[in-house]
PDB file of N, CA, C and O in Angstrom, chain B, residues numbered from 101:
ATOM      1  N   MET B 101      13.496  15.428  10.346  1.00  0.00           N
ATOM      2  CA  MET B 101      12.112  15.933   9.443  1.00  0.00           C
ATOM      3  C   MET B 101      10.850  15.446  10.285  1.00  0.00           C
ATOM      4  O   MET B 101      10.521  14.454  10.935  1.00  0.00           O
ATOM      5  N   ALA B 102      10.400  16.500   9.974  1.00  0.00           N
ATOM      6  CA  ALA B 102       8.921  16.381  10.662  1.00  0.00           C
ATOM      7  C   ALA B 102       7.951  15.308  10.408  1.00  0.00           C
ATOM      8  O   ALA B 102       7.218  15.910   9.623  1.00  0.00           O
ATOM      9  N   VAL B 103       7.258  13.734  10.564  1.00  0.00           N
ATOM     10  CA  VAL B 103       7.427  12.911   9.986  1.00  0.00           C
ATOM     11  C   VAL B 103       5.358  12.633  10.585  1.00  0.00           C
ATOM     12  O   VAL B 103       4.616  11.849   9.995  1.00  0.00           O
ATOM     13  N   ASP B 104       5.052  13.229  11.422  1.00  0.00           N
ATOM     14  CA  ASP B 104       3.788  13.239  12.066  1.00  0.00           C
ATOM     15  C   ASP B 104       3.435  14.421  12.982  1.00  0.00           C
ATOM     16  O   ASP B 104       4.293  15.242  13.304  1.00  0.00           O
ATOM     17  N   LYS B 105       2.328  14.486  13.343  1.00  0.00           N
ATOM     18  CA  LYS B 105       1.994  15.529  14.440  1.00  0.00           C
ATOM     19  C   LYS B 105       0.445  14.819  15.305  1.00  0.00           C
ATOM     20  O   LYS B 105      -0.292  13.999  14.758  1.00  0.00           O
ATOM     21  N   ARG B 106       0.344  15.077  15.966  1.00  0.00           N
ATOM     22  CA  ARG B 106      -1.074  14.672  16.789  1.00  0.00           C
ATOM     23  C   ARG B 106      -0.994  15.274  17.855  1.00  0.00           C
ATOM     24  O   ARG B 106       0.012  15.815  18.312  1.00  0.00           O
ATOM     25  N   VAL B 107      -2.586  15.193  18.557  1.00  0.00           N
ATOM     26  CA  VAL B 107      -2.717  15.836  19.621  1.00  0.00           C
ATOM     27  C   VAL B 107      -3.653  14.998  20.164  1.00  0.00           C
ATOM     28  O   VAL B 107      -4.614  14.504  19.574  1.00  0.00           O
ATOM     29  N   ASP B 108      -3.185  14.785  21.874  1.00  0.00           N
ATOM     30  CA  ASP B 108      -3.615  13.837  22.519  1.00  0.00           C
ATOM     31  C   ASP B 108      -4.729  14.226  23.469  1.00  0.00           C
ATOM     32  O   ASP B 108      -4.611  15.441  23.621  1.00  0.00           O
ATOM     33  N   TRP B 109      -5.358  13.955  23.906  1.00  0.00           N
ATOM     34  CA  TRP B 109      -6.403  14.460  25.218  1.00  0.00           C
ATOM     35  C   TRP B 109      -7.570  13.940  25.555  1.00  0.00           C
ATOM     36  O   TRP B 109      -8.440  13.633  24.740  1.00  0.00           O
ATOM     37  N   THR B 110      -7.654  13.809  26.805  1.00  0.00           N
ATOM     38  CA  THR B 110      -9.138  12.772  27.350  1.00  0.00           C
ATOM     39  C   THR B 110     -10.040  13.436  26.887  1.00  0.00           C
ATOM     40  O   THR B 110      -9.953  14.552  26.375  1.00  0.00           O
ATOM     41  N   GLU B 111     -11.418  12.468  27.115  1.00  0.00           N
ATOM     42  CA  GLU B 111     -12.540  12.856  26.673  1.00  0.00           C
ATOM     43  C   GLU B 111     -12.956  13.779  27.838  1.00  0.00           C
ATOM     44  O   GLU B 111     -12.546  13.423  28.943  1.00  0.00           O
ATOM     45  N   GLY B 112     -13.642  14.818  27.788  1.00  0.00           N
ATOM     46  CA  GLY B 112     -14.456  15.440  28.713  1.00  0.00           C
ATOM     47  C   GLY B 112     -13.382  16.577  29.419  1.00  0.00           C
ATOM     48  O   GLY B 112     -13.727  17.444  30.223  1.00  0.00           O
ATOM     49  N   SER B 113     -12.177  16.377  28.977  1.00  0.00           N
ATOM     50  CA  SER B 113     -10.955  17.372  29.957  1.00  0.00           C
ATOM     51  C   SER B 113     -10.561  18.142  28.153  1.00  0.00           C
ATOM     52  O   SER B 113     -10.492  17.733  26.994  1.00  0.00           O
ATOM     53  N   SER B 114     -10.408  19.334  28.839  1.00  0.00           N
ATOM     54  CA  SER B 114      -9.761  20.271  28.000  1.00  0.00           C
ATOM     55  C   SER B 114      -8.202  20.582  27.709  1.00  0.00           C
ATOM     56  O   SER B 114      -7.671  21.335  26.892  1.00  0.00           O
ATOM     57  N   LEU B 115      -7.586  19.576  28.844  1.00  0.00           N
ATOM     58  CA  LEU B 115      -6.122  19.227  28.496  1.00  0.00           C
ATOM     59  C   LEU B 115      -5.816  18.758  27.649  1.00  0.00           C
ATOM     60  O   LEU B 115      -6.088  17.559  27.584  1.00  0.00           O
ATOM     61  N   LYS B 116      -5.090  19.374  26.513  1.00  0.00           N
ATOM     62  CA  LYS B 116      -4.638  18.935  25.669  1.00  0.00           C
ATOM     63  C   LYS B 116      -2.785  18.929  25.467  1.00  0.00           C
ATOM     64  O   LYS B 116      -2.094  19.879  25.833  1.00  0.00           O
ATOM     65  N   THR B 117      -2.215  17.649  24.813  1.00  0.00           N
ATOM     66  CA  THR B 117      -0.950  17.654  24.676  1.00  0.00           C
ATOM     67  C   THR B 117      -0.700  17.653  22.934  1.00  0.00           C
ATOM     68  O   THR B 117      -1.418  17.149  22.070  1.00  0.00           O
ATOM     69  N   TYR B 118       0.341  18.264  22.814  1.00  0.00           N
ATOM     70  CA  TYR B 118       0.482  18.707  20.941  1.00  0.00           C
ATOM     71  C   TYR B 118       1.769  17.584  21.127  1.00  0.00           C
ATOM     72  O   TYR B 118       2.354  17.439  22.200  1.00  0.00           O
ATOM     73  N   TYR B 119       2.102  16.813  19.870  1.00  0.00           N
ATOM     74  CA  TYR B 119       3.528  16.160  19.609  1.00  0.00           C
ATOM     75  C   TYR B 119       3.774  15.873  18.279  1.00  0.00           C
ATOM     76  O   TYR B 119       2.894  15.525  17.491  1.00  0.00           O
ATOM     77  N   ILE B 120       5.016  16.018  17.988  1.00  0.00           N
ATOM     78  CA  ILE B 120       5.282  16.159  16.754  1.00  0.00           C
ATOM     79  C   ILE B 120       6.669  14.992  16.680  1.00  0.00           C
ATOM     80  O   ILE B 120       7.598  14.787  17.461  1.00  0.00           O
ATOM     81  N   THR B 121       6.345  14.469  15.552  1.00  0.00           N
ATOM     82  CA  THR B 121       7.458  12.745  15.410  1.00  0.00           C
ATOM     83  C   THR B 121       8.412  13.204  14.876  1.00  0.00           C
ATOM     84  O   THR B 121       8.289  13.596  13.715  1.00  0.00           O
ATOM     85  N   CYS B 122       9.370  13.281  15.386  1.00  0.00           N
ATOM     86  CA  CYS B 122      10.963  13.459  14.063  1.00  0.00           C
ATOM     87  C   CYS B 122      11.747  12.663  13.827  1.00  0.00           C
ATOM     88  O   CYS B 122      12.007  11.947  14.793  1.00  0.00           O
ATOM     89  N   GLU B 123      12.273  12.447  12.931  1.00  0.00           N
ATOM     90  CA  GLU B 123      13.142  11.565  12.098  1.00  0.00           C
ATOM     91  C   GLU B 123      14.313  11.849  12.125  1.00  0.00           C
ATOM     92  O   GLU B 123      14.603  12.526  11.138  1.00  0.00           O
ATOM     93  N   PHE B 124      15.118  11.669  12.756  1.00  0.00           N
ATOM     94  CA  PHE B 124      16.763  12.216  12.392  1.00  0.00           C
ATOM     95  C   PHE B 124      17.290  11.318  11.211  1.00  0.00           C
ATOM     96  O   PHE B 124      16.659  10.461  10.593  1.00  0.00           O
ATOM     97  N   GLU B 125      18.870  11.799  11.011  1.00  0.00           N
ATOM     98  CA  GLU B 125      19.189  11.026   9.633  1.00  0.00           C
ATOM     99  C   GLU B 125      19.688   9.543   9.793  1.00  0.00           C
ATOM    100  O   GLU B 125      19.696   8.595   9.007  1.00  0.00           O
ATOM    101  N   ASN B 126      20.070   9.675  10.992  1.00  0.00           N
ATOM    102  CA  ASN B 126      19.848   8.000  11.279  1.00  0.00           C
ATOM    103  C   ASN B 126      18.577   6.989  11.180  1.00  0.00           C
ATOM    104  O   ASN B 126      18.750   5.778  11.322  1.00  0.00           O
ATOM    105  N   ASN B 127      17.496   7.455  10.970  1.00  0.00           N
ATOM    106  CA  ASN B 127      16.420   6.839  10.563  1.00  0.00           C
ATOM    107  C   ASN B 127      15.481   6.837  11.847  1.00  0.00           C
ATOM    108  O   ASN B 127      14.258   6.708  11.795  1.00  0.00           O
ATOM    109  N   GLU B 128      16.538   7.067  13.481  1.00  0.00           N
ATOM    110  CA  GLU B 128      15.486   7.254  14.748  1.00  0.00           C
ATOM    111  C   GLU B 128      14.755   8.362  14.416  1.00  0.00           C
ATOM    112  O   GLU B 128      14.953   9.391  13.770  1.00  0.00           O
ATOM    113  N   ARG B 129      13.468   7.657  15.302  1.00  0.00           N
ATOM    114  CA  ARG B 129      12.407   8.884  15.133  1.00  0.00           C
ATOM    115  C   ARG B 129      12.144   8.927  16.981  1.00  0.00           C
ATOM    116  O   ARG B 129      12.253   7.982  17.762  1.00  0.00           O
ATOM    117  N   LYS B 130      11.818  10.188  17.245  1.00  0.00           N
ATOM    118  CA  LYS B 130      11.076  10.333  18.396  1.00  0.00           C
ATOM    119  C   LYS B 130       9.971  11.333  18.282  1.00  0.00           C
ATOM    120  O   LYS B 130       9.776  12.037  17.291  1.00  0.00           O
ATOM    121  N   GLU B 131       9.430  11.335  19.127  1.00  0.00           N
ATOM    122  CA  GLU B 131       8.107  11.799  19.653  1.00  0.00           C
ATOM    123  C   GLU B 131       8.241  13.307  20.523  1.00  0.00           C
ATOM    124  O   GLU B 131       8.625  13.041  21.662  1.00  0.00           O
ATOM    125  N   ILE B 132       8.085  14.493  20.375  1.00  0.00           N
ATOM    126  CA  ILE B 132       8.373  15.276  21.263  1.00  0.00           C
ATOM    127  C   ILE B 132       6.999  16.186  21.636  1.00  0.00           C
ATOM    128  O   ILE B 132       6.054  16.258  20.850  1.00  0.00           O
ATOM    129  N   SER B 133       7.011  16.603  22.432  1.00  0.00           N
ATOM    130  CA  SER B 133       5.990  17.575  22.804  1.00  0.00           C
ATOM    131  C   SER B 133       5.994  18.723  22.857  1.00  0.00           C
ATOM    132  O   SER B 133       6.599  19.248  23.793  1.00  0.00           O
ATOM    133  N   VAL B 134       5.296  19.574  21.836  1.00  0.00           N
ATOM    134  CA  VAL B 134       5.421  21.089  21.817  1.00  0.00           C
ATOM    135  C   VAL B 134       4.220  21.597  22.433  1.00  0.00           C
ATOM    136  O   VAL B 134       3.295  20.915  22.874  1.00  0.00           O
ATOM    137  N   ASN B 135       4.362  23.536  22.421  1.00  0.00           N
ATOM    138  CA  ASN B 135       3.305  24.082  22.804  1.00  0.00           C
ATOM    139  C   ASN B 135       2.396  24.165  21.956  1.00  0.00           C
ATOM    140  O   ASN B 135       2.965  23.982  20.880  1.00  0.00           O
ATOM    141  N   ASP B 136       0.946  24.388  21.711  1.00  0.00           N
ATOM    142  CA  ASP B 136       0.114  24.994  21.347  1.00  0.00           C
ATOM    143  C   ASP B 136       0.265  25.513  20.000  1.00  0.00           C
ATOM    144  O   ASP B 136      -0.001  25.146  18.856  1.00  0.00           O
ATOM    145  N   ASP B 137       0.915  26.728  20.708  1.00  0.00           N
ATOM    146  CA  ASP B 137       1.122  28.084  19.924  1.00  0.00           C
ATOM    147  C   ASP B 137       1.809  27.475  18.743  1.00  0.00           C
ATOM    148  O   ASP B 137       1.498  27.960  17.655  1.00  0.00           O
ATOM    149  N   LYS B 138       2.701  26.484  18.750  1.00  0.00           N
ATOM    150  CA  LYS B 138       3.796  25.887  18.129  1.00  0.00           C
ATOM    151  C   LYS B 138       3.651  24.898  17.237  1.00  0.00           C
ATOM    152  O   LYS B 138       4.282  24.655  16.209  1.00  0.00           O
ATOM    153  N   TYR B 139       2.489  24.199  17.893  1.00  0.00           N
ATOM    154  CA  TYR B 139       2.302  22.847  16.774  1.00  0.00           C
ATOM    155  C   TYR B 139       1.786  23.297  15.223  1.00  0.00           C
ATOM    156  O   TYR B 139       2.303  22.688  14.286  1.00  0.00           O
ATOM    157  N   ASP B 140       1.135  23.975  15.029  1.00  0.00           N
ATOM    158  CA  ASP B 140       0.643  24.656  14.020  1.00  0.00           C
ATOM    159  C   ASP B 140       1.909  25.221  12.800  1.00  0.00           C
ATOM    160  O   ASP B 140       1.924  25.366  11.578  1.00  0.00           O
ATOM    161  N   LEU B 141       2.616  25.365  13.614  1.00  0.00           N
ATOM    162  CA  LEU B 141       3.930  26.268  12.648  1.00  0.00           C
ATOM    163  C   LEU B 141       4.422  24.797  11.831  1.00  0.00           C
ATOM    164  O   LEU B 141       4.722  24.861  10.639  1.00  0.00           O
ATOM    165  N   PHE B 142       4.473  23.531  12.550  1.00  0.00           N
ATOM    166  CA  PHE B 142       5.135  22.456  11.935  1.00  0.00           C
ATOM    167  C   PHE B 142       4.084  21.848  10.902  1.00  0.00           C
ATOM    168  O   PHE B 142       2.888  21.881  11.190  1.00  0.00           O
ATOM    169  N   VAL B 143       4.600  21.191   9.485  1.00  0.00           N
ATOM    170  CA  VAL B 143       4.179  20.803   8.445  1.00  0.00           C
ATOM    171  C   VAL B 143       4.749  19.615   8.594  1.00  0.00           C
ATOM    172  O   VAL B 143       5.823  19.533   9.190  1.00  0.00           O
ATOM    173  N   VAL B 144       4.145  18.549   8.097  1.00  0.00           N
ATOM    174  CA  VAL B 144       4.709  17.255   8.069  1.00  0.00           C
ATOM    175  C   VAL B 144       5.572  17.472   6.645  1.00  0.00           C
ATOM    176  O   VAL B 144       5.066  17.944   5.627  1.00  0.00           O
ATOM    177  N   GLY B 145       6.894  17.062   6.755  1.00  0.00           N
ATOM    178  CA  GLY B 145       7.925  17.137   6.051  1.00  0.00           C
ATOM    179  C   GLY B 145       9.223  18.258   5.971  1.00  0.00           C
ATOM    180  O   GLY B 145      10.137  18.307   5.148  1.00  0.00           O
ATOM    181  N   ASP B 146       8.920  19.205   7.244  1.00  0.00           N
ATOM    182  CA  ASP B 146       9.247  20.032   7.416  1.00  0.00           C
ATOM    183  C   ASP B 146      11.057  19.536   8.040  1.00  0.00           C
ATOM    184  O   ASP B 146      11.425  18.518   8.627  1.00  0.00           O
ATOM    185  N   LYS B 147      11.859  20.797   7.575  1.00  0.00           N
ATOM    186  CA  LYS B 147      13.439  20.188   8.245  1.00  0.00           C
ATOM    187  C   LYS B 147      12.969  20.856   9.290  1.00  0.00           C
ATOM    188  O   LYS B 147      12.171  21.793   9.281  1.00  0.00           O
ATOM    189  N   ILE B 148      13.764  20.073  10.669  1.00  0.00           N
ATOM    190  CA  ILE B 148      13.555  20.628  11.803  1.00  0.00           C
ATOM    191  C   ILE B 148      14.729  20.836  12.195  1.00  0.00           C
ATOM    192  O   ILE B 148      15.619  20.357  11.491  1.00  0.00           O
ATOM    193  N   LYS B 149      15.082  21.525  13.299  1.00  0.00           N
ATOM    194  CA  LYS B 149      16.246  21.118  14.105  1.00  0.00           C
ATOM    195  C   LYS B 149      15.793  20.854  15.735  1.00  0.00           C
ATOM    196  O   LYS B 149      15.051  21.683  16.261  1.00  0.00           O
ATOM    197  N   VAL B 150      16.171  19.910  16.355  1.00  0.00           N
ATOM    198  CA  VAL B 150      16.019  19.664  17.778  1.00  0.00           C
ATOM    199  C   VAL B 150      16.785  19.577  18.823  1.00  0.00           C
ATOM    200  O   VAL B 150      17.189  18.436  19.048  1.00  0.00           O
ATOM    201  N   THR B 151      17.115  20.371  19.520  1.00  0.00           N
ATOM    202  CA  THR B 151      18.102  20.595  20.561  1.00  0.00           C
ATOM    203  C   THR B 151      17.580  20.092  22.051  1.00  0.00           C
ATOM    204  O   THR B 151      16.512  20.447  22.548  1.00  0.00           O
ATOM    205  N   SER B 152      18.493  19.237  22.640  1.00  0.00           N
ATOM    206  CA  SER B 152      17.714  18.283  23.578  1.00  0.00           C
ATOM    207  C   SER B 152      18.849  18.697  25.171  1.00  0.00           C
ATOM    208  O   SER B 152      20.065  18.883  25.171  1.00  0.00           O
ATOM    209  N   GLN B 153      18.371  18.713  25.761  1.00  0.00           N
ATOM    210  CA  GLN B 153      19.247  18.917  27.293  1.00  0.00           C
ATOM    211  C   GLN B 153      18.432  18.409  28.478  1.00  0.00           C
ATOM    212  O   GLN B 153      17.517  19.093  28.937  1.00  0.00           O
ATOM    213  N   GLY B 154      18.748  17.232  28.972  1.00  0.00           N
ATOM    214  CA  GLY B 154      18.257  16.518  30.088  1.00  0.00           C
ATOM    215  C   GLY B 154      16.971  15.797  29.020  1.00  0.00           C
ATOM    216  O   GLY B 154      17.002  15.174  27.959  1.00  0.00           O
ATOM    217  N   THR B 155      15.924  16.247  29.911  1.00  0.00           N
ATOM    218  CA  THR B 155      14.329  15.941  29.253  1.00  0.00           C
ATOM    219  C   THR B 155      13.718  17.129  28.653  1.00  0.00           C
ATOM    220  O   THR B 155      12.594  17.133  28.151  1.00  0.00           O
ATOM    221  N   TRP B 156      14.670  18.349  28.743  1.00  0.00           N
ATOM    222  CA  TRP B 156      13.711  19.339  28.001  1.00  0.00           C
ATOM    223  C   TRP B 156      14.188  19.238  26.441  1.00  0.00           C
ATOM    224  O   TRP B 156      15.404  19.254  26.250  1.00  0.00           O
ATOM    225  N   ASN B 157      13.308  19.134  25.298  1.00  0.00           N
ATOM    226  CA  ASN B 157      13.647  19.348  23.925  1.00  0.00           C
ATOM    227  C   ASN B 157      12.982  20.644  23.404  1.00  0.00           C
ATOM    228  O   ASN B 157      11.807  20.821  23.725  1.00  0.00           O
ATOM    229  N   TRP B 158      13.487  21.398  22.779  1.00  0.00           N
ATOM    230  CA  TRP B 158      13.309  22.475  21.646  1.00  0.00           C
ATOM    231  C   TRP B 158      13.237  21.815  19.967  1.00  0.00           C
ATOM    232  O   TRP B 158      13.895  20.835  19.619  1.00  0.00           O
ATOM    233  N   VAL B 159      12.625  22.315  19.374  1.00  0.00           N
ATOM    234  CA  VAL B 159      12.219  22.063  18.143  1.00  0.00           C
ATOM    235  C   VAL B 159      11.790  23.392  17.430  1.00  0.00           C
ATOM    236  O   VAL B 159      10.824  24.095  17.726  1.00  0.00           O
ATOM    237  N   GLU B 160      12.596  23.567  16.550  1.00  0.00           N
ATOM    238  CA  GLU B 160      12.177  24.580  15.706  1.00  0.00           C
ATOM    239  C   GLU B 160      12.426  24.199  14.321  1.00  0.00           C
ATOM    240  O   GLU B 160      13.160  23.258  14.019  1.00  0.00           O
ATOM    241  N   ARG B 161      11.604  25.180  13.198  1.00  0.00           N
ATOM    242  CA  ARG B 161      11.727  24.882  11.804  1.00  0.00           C
ATOM    243  C   ARG B 161      13.035  25.487  11.286  1.00  0.00           C
ATOM    244  O   ARG B 161      13.557  26.509  11.733  1.00  0.00           O
ATOM    245  N   VAL B 162      13.603  24.557  10.064  1.00  0.00           N
ATOM    246  CA  VAL B 162      14.649  25.076   9.509  1.00  0.00           C
ATOM    247  C   VAL B 162      14.349  25.630   8.281  1.00  0.00           C
ATOM    248  O   VAL B 162      14.003  24.791   7.450  1.00  0.00           O
ATOM    249  N   ILE B 163      14.374  26.877   7.865  1.00  0.00           N
ATOM    250  CA  ILE B 163      13.693  27.118   6.802  1.00  0.00           C
ATOM    251  C   ILE B 163      15.153  28.164   5.721  1.00  0.00           C
ATOM    252  O   ILE B 163      15.785  29.189   5.976  1.00  0.00           O
ATOM    253  N   ALA B 164      15.143  27.210   4.532  1.00  0.00           N
ATOM    254  CA  ALA B 164      16.164  27.324   3.980  1.00  0.00           C
ATOM    255  C   ALA B 164      16.073  28.299   2.821  1.00  0.00           C
ATOM    256  O   ALA B 164      17.065  28.534   2.132  1.00  0.00           O
TER     257      ALA B 164
END
């Protein structure tokens, strides 16, 4: 589940990094960076699917 969202940027810079905080069934939380075009698609409380391979993560909404 998506439990938080945030944007990180340095003042005076146009570079922004977008994050979604995910909580898994075992209550573990992980913050995952997402592209800016996907950031607005997520709402806190959304069910999500996280696919990880090494340092690469893919996050997608689960629509029931």
